[in-house]
N, C-alpha and C positions, 0 to 999 in steps of 0.2 A: 504494500500500500504506500502511495507517495506521502510525503511529509505533510502536505496540506490536509489531506484526508485524515491522516493519523492525528494531527493536532486538533481537528474539529471534534473527533470522538474523545480525545483526551480531555478537552474542555467540558464536554458533556458529562464525563465521569467525575471530573473535579467539581462541577456544579452540584452533582448529587451528593458528593462527600460533604461539601460545605453546608448543604441544607439538611444533612442528617438522614438522607433518603437513599444512600448507596446500599446495595445489597451484595452479599457474598455467598458463595456456595460453601457450606460447612459439611465436613465428613460426619457420618453418623457416629463415629467414635467420640465426638464431642459430647454425646449424650451419656457417656459412661459415668455412672454414679449419680445421675440426675433423674428426676421423675419428669417424664415428657408430658407437657400440657399443651404442646403446640400442634400435635398431630390430630388425626380424626379417627383414632382407634377407639370409638366410643364404648364398645362392648368388650374390649380387651381380647378380641379374637386373634388379631395379628401377632400379639405378643405371647400367646398361649401355646406352648410347644405340644402339649398333650392333644390338642385339637388336630395338629398336623399328623401326629401318630395315628389317631383315629381315622383320619382321612386316608392315609396310606393303606390301612387295613380294609377300609371300605372299597378302595380301588381294587385290591387283590381279590376280594370276594366277587367282583364283577369282571375279573380278568381283563381289565382295561389297560391298554398299552399307555405308558406314561409319555405321551407325545408332548414335547416341550415347545414345539413351534408349529404354526399352521402354514406359513410360507406363501399365503395367497389371500386375496379377497374371497369372500364366500361366493361371489358371483362368478368367479373363475373356477377354482377346483378345490377350495378349502371347506366347502359346506359339508357337514356331516351330521350324524344323528346326535352327537354330543351337544351341539348348539340347539338343535330342535327340541331335545329333551328339556334343556334348561328353559327355553321359551315356553314350552307347554306347561312346565311347573309354575312359572311366573304368571301365566294366564289363568291357570287353575286357582292359584292362591289369591289373586286379585279379583277373580271373576270378571275380568275384562276379556273382550273377544280375542285379542291378539297381543303378543309381546314380540319385540324385536331387539336383538342384542347388538350393542355397540362396543367400541374399544374403551371409551371413557365418557364422562359427562361432558367434557369439552367437545368431543366429537358429536355428541347428540345436539348440544345447544348451538353449535355452529353449522349444523347440517339440516336439521329438521325444518326450521322456519324458512330458509331459502327454498327448500323442496316443496313446501306447501302453499306459499303465498302466490297470489295471482296479481295481475296488473291493478286490479281494483281492490287491493287489500290495504288495511292499516293495522299496525301493531301498537297496542297501548300497554305499556309496561310500568311496573312499580319502579320508582326512582332508584331503588337499591338492589335491583336484580344483578346477578353475578356477571362478571366481565365476559364470560363465555356467551351469555345471552346477548349482551350488547354487541359482541362481535358477530353473532348470528343474525341479529337484527340488521346490522350494517350490510352484511353480505347479501341479505334478502333483497335489498334495494327498495323495500316497501316504505311507504310513508310511516312515520314513527312519532309517537307522542308519549310522554311519561307523566304519571300521576304521582303526587306526593306520597311518600312512603306510608303504606297502610292507611291512606286517607280515602275511605270509601266514598265520601261525599264528592271529593275531587274526581274520582273515577266516574261517578254517576254523571257529573256535569260534562265531562269529556264525551261520554257515550251519548248523552242526549244531544250534544252539539254535532257529533261527527258520525256516529254509527250508521245512520240511515243513508249516508253518502257513499258507502262502500259495500262491495259484494261480500267481502269477508273481513271480520274484525277479530284479531287475535288479542286476547287479554293474557298477559304473561306475568306470572308471579312465582315466588318461591313459597313453599309452605312454611319453612323455617329459614330465616335469614342468617347467613353464615358469619356476619360481622356484628350484628346486634343481638342475635339469639332470640328474636321475637317471632311470633307466628302471624301469618296472614289470616285475615278473616275470610276464609274460603266460603263459608256458608253465606255471608253477605254478598260476595262476588257472584255466587251461583244464583242468588235471588235476582241480581241485576241481569245476569245472563238470560234468565228465563223470560225477561221482558222483550227480548230480541230474538230473531230467528237466524241471525248471521254471525253470532259470536262463537268463537272456538276458544275454549279455556285451556291454557297450557300451564301446568304446574310442575315446577322443578322441586323434587323431594329428595335431593342429594343428601341433605343432613338429617332427614327424618326417617327414610327407609331403613328398616332394620331396628331402629330405636322405638318406633311406635307401631302398634297394631299386633293383634294376636297372630296374624299370618306374616308379620314383618313388612307389610306393604306400605307403611308410612302413616303420616298424620291424617290424610284424607280417608284412608281405609279405616283407621282408628275411630274417626268421627262419622263413619257411614256416608261419606260424601263422594266416594270414588265413581259412582255411576254418572255423576254430573260433570266429571272431569274428562275432557276429550283427549288430552295428551298428558300423560304423567311420565316424568323422567325420574329414574332411580339409578343409584350407583352401587357397585360392589366394593368400591375402593375406600369406603369410610367405615360404617358400622359393621360391614361384613368382613373387614380386614383382608380384602382380596383385591381384585382388579376387574375392570369392565363396567359397563353401564347398560341400561335398557330403557325402552319406551313401552308403555302400556297404552293401547289405543284400539281402534276398530280394525277389522281385517282390511277394509278398504284403505285406511290410512297406511297400514303396514305395506300394502301392495304399492302404493304411491311412493313410499320411502325407499323400497327396494329398487324402484325404477328411477328415482330422481335425486336421492340424497347422496351428494358427492362424498361426504365424510364416511359414508358406509361403503359406497361402490369402490372408492379408490384407496381403501385402507386394508392392510393385512389384518385379519381378524385375530382376536386374542388366542393364545395357545389352547388347545383342547384340554390340557390338564387344569388350566385356570377355570375354564368353563365347568369342568367336573367338580372342582372344589366349591364353586358357587352352588352347584346342584346339590352337593353333599350337605351344605349348610341348610339349604331349603328342604332337604329330606330329613333333617335332624333339627327341627325347630326348637326343641327343648334346650339345645345348647345355647340359644340366644334369648329365649324367653326369660329364663331365670336372671340373665344379665340385664335385661331390660328393667326388671323390677329393682334390681340392685342399683342401677344407674339413677333411677328416679328418686330413690332414697337419698343418694348422695347430692342430687340437685336440691333437695329440700334444705340442706345446710346453707344454701346460698340465697334462699328466698328473701331473707331480710336485707340482702344487698341488691334486690331487684331482679334476680334471675328468673327468667321464664322457662328456661330449658337447660340442657347440658352445655350450651355455649354461653359463657358468661363474659360480657365485655367490661373491661375496666378502663374507662376513658380518662386519659391523663393530659390531653391537649396537644402540645408540640411534639415534633419528631424527636427532639433532644430529650424531652421528658420521658418519652416512650423508651428510648435507649437506656436511660438511667434506671427506669422502673424494671426493664427487662434484666439488667445486670443485677439489680437488687434481688430479684426472684432467683436468678442463677446462683447467687451467693448463698441463698437459703436452701438450695438443692432442687429447685424447680426449673426445668427448661421451658422458658416462655419467651418467645421472640416478640419484638415490637411490631405492631401493625401500623404502617405509615402510608402516605400518598404514593402511588395513585390508588392503592387498595381502599383507603378511606379518604374522606375530604380533609383538607388542611384544617388544623385546629381540633380534629377529632381523633387524633392518634390514640392508640390504645394497646393494652394487653388483652389477648383473647384467650380466656381459659377454656380449654377443650377437655371437659371432664370425661372420665372413663370409669366404667364399673370396676376396673382392676385397681383403682386407687384405694390404698389401705386406709383404715379409719384413722390411724396415727397421722399419716400424711395429710388426710383430709382436714383434721382439726388444726394442724399446723398451718395449712394453706389458708383456711378461713381467717385465722388470727392475723396473718400477714396482710391479706387483702383488706381486712377491716382497717388496718393502719393507713392504707392508701386513701380510704374514704375520710378518715379523721384528718388527714393532711390536706 
């Protein structure tokens, strides 16, 4: 790279350093001796070696070859019964007509909306939807408007002003927001949806699938609202401690995605062994159900700090404040990284506690005391 180009990018990095927003890749070895509160292993599945042992025994019983790679898109030569079995299980558990497997939540959110919009579409999204959804909205090329976070009255006003001017109206929300840890009022959104005949409700349940619902299908399922959700997104990379993602939808929508969703068509599918691990968990629901209850008990210890869920934000203001707060937590034995722009808005930097059912009572009590001091200051 020539010196002019190199200096441009060096100035960019220097600017991030000065503002306190520069990021670094850290080896997982830095977690040694610390309790990880920055990941998304909500039910402690990823860190539980005994589950891996049970899975390998489960595989042997089925004489399944441990295929580590798929080496192709499903539309070429990688499709197999392993993926179809997983999709059938997801469909049965959710009682939705169809399920479609993806590589990640990012692949879903950047691919589905561009595949489904038409020229006469508008997308109306909550102000705080994930960056992957914003990217998908931009890729779709559709007209786009945002409503204030969890402000149903604002959404109602936008719909009354604009919905009748479009053939398709996509309302896009998350059931549980990853940075604020609060829930969308899905029931109220459904009531608005029923007043129109052109609304498609898209709900990202990345942080609630696995954690909520007797069948692990998330917050909407837990509240008996899934029938009214047109497109539901779930992931295996968080509460399931695995990898991959899925869409729950109608068979017609699934057929459209198979034919038009670029992030599905042009991606090598997850390894068969990963798909089978996800199926193993869905075939052994009791592994996760007991952990769901345990996690909710631990969330209860943070209710007096305003916690709504297993995601607890501790807002500290500036990027520099977040860096200092993070180091304080690390000094006390908790690995908790600062959340800074562009992930959150300027002035709302925070620590994001990601609670896990595997957190011991001793560590839990210690953590509560430390966090209470942040509020006192």
